[in-house]
C-alpha positions as CSV (number, residue, x, y, z in Angstrom):
1,M,158.6,99.6,179.5
2,S,158.6,103.4,179.9
3,R,161.5,105.5,181.0
4,P,161.6,109.1,182.3
5,I,163.2,112.0,180.4
6,T,166.5,112.8,182.1
7,P,169.2,115.4,181.1
8,L,172.5,114.5,179.7
9,N,175.7,115.2,181.5
10,R,176.2,119.0,180.9
11,R,180.0,118.9,181.3
12,G,181.5,120.8,178.3
13,L,178.1,121.9,177.1
14,H,177.4,125.6,176.6
15,P,173.6,126.1,176.2
16,V,172.7,128.9,173.9
17,K,170.7,131.8,175.4
18,L,167.1,131.6,174.5
19,S,165.8,134.4,172.2
20,G,162.4,135.2,170.8
21,P,159.0,134.1,171.9
22,P,158.2,130.4,172.2
23,P,156.0,129.0,169.4
24,K,152.2,129.0,169.7
25,M,150.1,126.0,168.8
26,E,147.0,126.6,166.6
27,W,144.8,124.9,164.1
28,L,145.2,126.7,160.8
29,C,143.0,126.4,157.7
30,L,144.7,125.0,154.7
31,S,143.8,128.1,152.8
32,Q,146.1,130.1,155.1
33,L,149.2,128.0,154.3
34,V,151.7,128.8,151.6
35,V,155.1,127.3,150.4
36,N,158.1,129.4,149.5
37,D,159.7,128.0,146.4
38,E,162.9,130.0,147.0
39,Y,164.1,127.3,149.5
40,Q,161.3,124.7,149.9
41,R,161.7,121.5,148.0
42,H,159.3,120.6,145.2
43,L,157.4,117.4,145.4
44,S,159.5,114.6,144.1
45,E,158.1,111.2,143.0
46,K,159.0,109.9,146.4
47,S,157.1,112.7,148.1
48,I,154.0,112.0,145.9
49,T,154.2,108.4,146.9
50,L,154.4,109.3,150.6
51,I,151.5,111.8,150.3
52,R,149.3,109.2,148.6
53,H,150.1,106.8,151.4
54,L,149.2,109.4,154.0
55,V,145.9,110.1,152.2
56,E,144.9,106.4,152.1
57,N,146.0,105.7,155.7
58,F,145.2,109.1,157.4
59,T,144.8,109.0,161.2
60,W,145.2,111.9,163.6
61,R,147.2,109.6,165.9
62,Q,150.1,109.7,163.5
63,V,150.0,113.5,162.7
64,R,152.8,115.8,163.8
65,P,152.0,119.5,163.8
66,A,153.5,121.5,160.9
67,A,155.9,124.3,161.7
68,V,154.9,127.6,160.1
69,T,155.7,131.3,160.3
70,P,153.4,134.3,159.7
71,V,154.2,136.3,156.5
72,G,151.3,138.8,156.5
73,G,147.9,139.0,155.1
74,G,146.7,136.2,157.4
75,L,149.0,133.7,155.6
76,Y,151.6,131.3,157.1
77,E,154.6,130.0,155.3
78,I,155.3,126.3,155.9
79,L,158.8,125.6,157.4
80,D,158.2,121.9,158.0
81,G,155.1,119.8,157.2
82,Q,154.5,120.3,153.5
83,H,153.7,116.6,153.0
84,L,151.0,116.8,155.8
85,A,149.5,119.9,154.3
86,V,149.3,118.5,150.8
87,A,147.9,115.2,152.1
88,A,145.2,117.0,154.1
89,A,144.3,119.1,151.0
90,T,144.2,115.9,148.8
91,H,142.1,114.0,151.3
92,G,139.1,116.3,150.8
93,G,137.7,115.9,154.3
94,I,140.2,118.0,156.2
95,D,140.0,121.8,156.4
96,A,142.7,122.6,159.0
97,I,145.8,121.0,160.5
98,P,147.6,121.6,163.8
99,C,150.6,124.0,163.5
100,F,153.4,125.4,165.6
101,I,153.7,129.1,164.8
102,V,157.2,130.5,165.2
103,E,158.1,134.1,164.7
104,T,160.7,135.1,162.0
105,A,161.8,138.5,160.9
106,S,163.0,137.8,157.3
107,Q,163.2,135.3,154.5
108,M,166.8,134.5,155.6
109,E,165.5,133.6,159.1
110,R,162.7,131.5,157.6
111,A,165.2,129.7,155.4
112,A,167.5,129.1,158.3
113,A,164.6,127.7,160.3
114,F,163.7,125.4,157.4
115,V,167.3,124.1,157.3
116,G,167.4,123.6,161.1
117,L,164.0,121.7,161.2
118,N,165.0,119.4,158.4
119,Q,168.7,118.9,159.3
120,D,168.8,118.7,163.1
121,R,166.9,115.4,163.5
122,V,167.8,111.8,163.9
123,N,165.9,109.7,161.3
124,M,164.7,106.3,162.4
125,T,166.5,103.4,160.9
126,P,164.6,100.8,158.9
127,M,165.2,98.3,161.8
128,Q,163.7,100.7,164.3
129,I,160.7,101.3,162.1
130,F,160.3,97.5,161.6
131,H,160.4,96.7,165.3
132,A,157.9,99.5,166.0
133,K,155.6,97.9,163.4
134,V,155.9,94.6,165.3
135,K,154.9,96.3,168.6
136,A,152.0,97.9,166.7
137,G,150.8,94.5,165.6
138,D,151.5,95.0,161.9
139,E,150.7,91.6,160.3
140,E,153.5,91.5,157.8
141,A,156.2,92.5,160.3
142,M,154.9,89.9,162.8
143,A,154.9,87.3,160.0
144,V,158.6,88.0,159.4
145,V,159.5,87.6,163.1
146,E,157.4,84.4,163.3
147,G,158.8,83.0,160.1
148,V,162.4,83.6,161.0
149,A,161.9,82.1,164.4
150,K,160.1,79.1,162.9
151,A,163.2,78.4,160.8
152,G,165.5,78.7,163.8
153,G,166.8,82.2,163.2
154,K,166.3,85.6,164.8
155,V,165.5,89.1,163.7
156,L,168.0,91.5,165.3
157,K,167.3,95.0,166.6
158,Y,170.9,96.1,166.2
159,P,174.0,94.9,164.4
160,P,176.1,92.7,166.8
161,P,179.4,94.0,168.2
162,F,182.2,93.8,165.7
163,G,179.8,92.4,163.1
164,R,179.8,88.9,164.7
165,Y,176.6,87.6,163.3
166,K,175.3,84.2,164.3
167,I,173.9,81.7,161.7
168,G,170.3,82.7,161.0
169,D,170.6,86.3,162.3
170,A,168.5,88.6,160.0
171,M,168.3,92.3,159.5
172,C,167.0,92.4,155.9
173,C,163.5,93.1,157.0
174,G,162.5,94.9,153.8
175,A,163.3,91.8,151.7
176,L,161.6,89.5,154.2
177,I,158.5,91.6,154.3
178,D,158.2,91.2,150.5
179,V,158.2,87.4,151.1
180,A,155.7,87.7,153.9
181,R,153.4,89.9,151.9
182,S,152.9,87.2,149.2
183,K,153.9,83.9,150.9
184,G,153.1,84.5,154.6
185,V,154.9,83.0,157.6
186,N,155.6,79.7,155.9
187,G,157.3,81.5,153.0
188,V,159.6,83.4,155.3
189,A,160.4,80.2,157.2
190,R,161.2,78.4,154.0
191,V,163.6,81.0,152.7
192,C,165.3,81.3,156.1
193,A,165.5,77.5,156.6
194,I,167.5,77.3,153.3
195,A,169.8,80.2,154.4
196,I,170.3,78.6,157.9
197,A,171.0,75.2,156.3
198,A,173.6,77.0,154.2
199,R,175.0,78.5,157.4
200,R,174.4,82.1,156.4
201,A,175.4,84.7,159.0
202,P,173.7,87.0,158.5
203,V,170.8,86.1,156.2
204,S,171.3,88.8,153.5
205,A,168.8,90.8,151.5
206,L,170.4,89.7,148.3
207,L,170.1,86.1,149.2
208,V,166.4,86.5,150.3
209,K,165.5,88.2,147.1
210,A,167.3,85.6,145.0
211,L,165.7,82.7,146.8
212,R,162.3,84.4,146.4
213,R,162.9,84.5,142.6
214,V,164.1,80.9,142.5
215,L,161.2,79.5,144.5
216,W,158.2,81.4,143.3
217,S,158.8,83.6,140.2
218,G,158.3,80.8,137.6
219,A,161.4,82.1,135.8
220,F,163.1,78.7,135.7
221,D,162.2,75.5,133.9
222,V,164.1,73.3,136.3
223,M,163.3,73.7,140.0
224,P,166.0,72.3,142.4
225,S,164.9,71.1,145.8
226,D,165.4,73.2,148.9
227,V,168.0,70.8,150.1
228,S,170.0,71.0,146.8
229,I,169.9,74.8,147.0
230,A,171.2,74.8,150.6
231,L,174.0,72.3,149.6
232,Y,175.1,74.5,146.7
233,L,175.1,77.6,148.9
234,L,176.9,75.7,151.7
235,G,179.8,75.1,149.2
236,Q,180.1,78.8,148.4
237,D,181.8,81.4,150.7
238,Q,179.0,83.9,151.5
239,T,181.1,87.1,151.3
240,A,183.0,86.0,148.1
241,L,179.9,84.9,146.3
242,E,177.9,88.1,147.0
243,R,180.9,90.2,146.1
244,K,181.3,88.3,142.8
245,V,177.5,88.8,142.1
246,R,177.8,92.6,142.7
247,D,181.0,92.8,140.5
248,E,179.2,91.0,137.7
249,A,176.2,93.3,138.0
250,R,178.5,96.3,137.9
251,M,180.2,95.1,134.7
252,L,176.8,94.9,133.0
253,R,176.5,98.7,133.4
254,V,172.7,98.4,134.1
255,T,170.8,101.1,135.9
256,D,169.3,98.8,138.5
257,R,172.3,96.9,139.8
258,Q,170.3,95.4,142.7
259,A,167.7,93.8,140.4
260,S,170.5,92.6,138.1
261,G,172.4,91.1,141.0
262,V,169.2,89.2,142.2
263,K,168.8,87.8,138.7
264,I,172.5,86.7,138.5
265,L,172.5,85.1,141.9
266,S,169.2,83.3,141.4
267,S,170.5,81.9,138.0
268,W,173.7,80.7,139.7
269,I,171.7,79.1,142.5
270,V,169.5,77.2,140.0
271,E,172.4,76.2,137.8
272,G,174.6,75.1,140.8
273,A,171.9,73.3,142.7
274,S,170.7,71.4,139.6
275,K,174.1,69.7,138.9
């Protein structure tokens, strides 16, 4: 369902007076684009991972124009869009990218524009991205929704008012996608069925990851039944158990506390369910 763009209530607002020319839209050659290291970020490991993903999945339908400003000699400094530019250069089949050209008079103005472009935005939440993937027909995201529903639960779009989750409510889509990726719809349904039988509200990422390790990692010699696992969890207060797990992981002083917490909880589940 589409909705029109409508203005907010302007009461109390004081719109700034517009200054300078509006940006122009042009396709610029990659050889015309430069990055100013005085204020631009260097490529982190996360950035390189993102760029590699862009290269391997490049489509013009998902490209936003870069924001650039002229700096003389036919060159344009990138204010926003370095990832796109590097991905295009790495791809090898792209010579130019779409750019919004804005006018700036000094490096101070360029740096201020960079800050504004990267600061004044509302990033999408993981849940918003997940549900957009469902609408786009992403197989893994759809498998999560189907698997949770098959178990009798529901993938929420937003946290409920006052945190009043119902049994089987799930928002840990990253952890469930990991299950769907290797075990499909039935794997998601199996994990969620155990959590629902244990009356988990919500189904937490820590529990999903621990159950995935218990059920399929091969790390344990004794494999308790799904019913035994659910009965063990049913006898444990959800909040108290997960707090105890995190405290235990913190005391170990390990770098990856999340992975350590998953190992701790999975071990406790196997031990408790096997008695």
